[in-house]
Phi, psi and omega in degrees: 000138179276149176237114184215155172260123178257139179247121183249149173291127184292338181272321184259337184080000181279144179294128179262323184202166173212153181227121182270133177247173179271341184232165178295144180258121186274331188223168177295158175279159167271137183241138173203125184060232180256019181249152174227136178240134180203158179242171178232175182296336178283346181099008176280145175242133185239148165240123186241137173277115186284343177284312183268339184077013182259148177289130177275312175203164176218133172260107183288146175295152171253181186294339179265357183295145171252183179292148170262109186259341185258170175278129176299152176251133183242128176221120178057247183252018183235147174236131184240133181209142176271164182218151177291356176278008176083010179250144163258127184249146172236129180236156169293123184295332182275329187244339184082006179287139180296139175254310175198169172215150182230127182264134171249183178258015179211163178299149176247110185249339179273175177269150174271160169243136180241148170240178178299344181231348187223162174234133180236130180200164177242161181225156177292354174283359177092003180256150168253136185236148165236128179240158169287132181295320186288323188240349179075013181279140180293129176254334184195147172212158179217129178274114182278342183082004181207147179305150180239109178253355186273170172261149180287149169255131185236131173230164181304123177082357182212157168215157187228145172226147173256122179273158182297339179277005175095356179280139172263119182257133180241138181228142176124204183283150179280000000 
């Protein structure tokens, strides 16, 4: 079975290009400008030029990598993505060079949300984390008491997470 990212013309819906990967793709790509970033079940992270259909860069999985299950988050010149190897990674969006990584005690299966200065995500270790986007340093965490596999929902002044035990957690102003 082939594993590919297909690029369609947004007006006609016709396929313009396709890019074949080695592994299954679990989530939608993150899009910004003419670039798309996405991961696969093998733990590879790709940056694809949507105009040419060519790979700009690839961060290959290592022997300890887990699947990339979430949609990468792109802010300015950085792309942030979680991995089932328990790390949240930040890469330079243009080159794929590592900027920082942050280890949790559980797999990261949901997507992160980024702002110009922060990263928000949950982990299967039961914690919700806020990190600094530039340096990956922990700014805040909250123990939910249950694994967090979801992605955050963010609205002005609030954010929400769904814990594995079925609770919807809300943070921010009332």
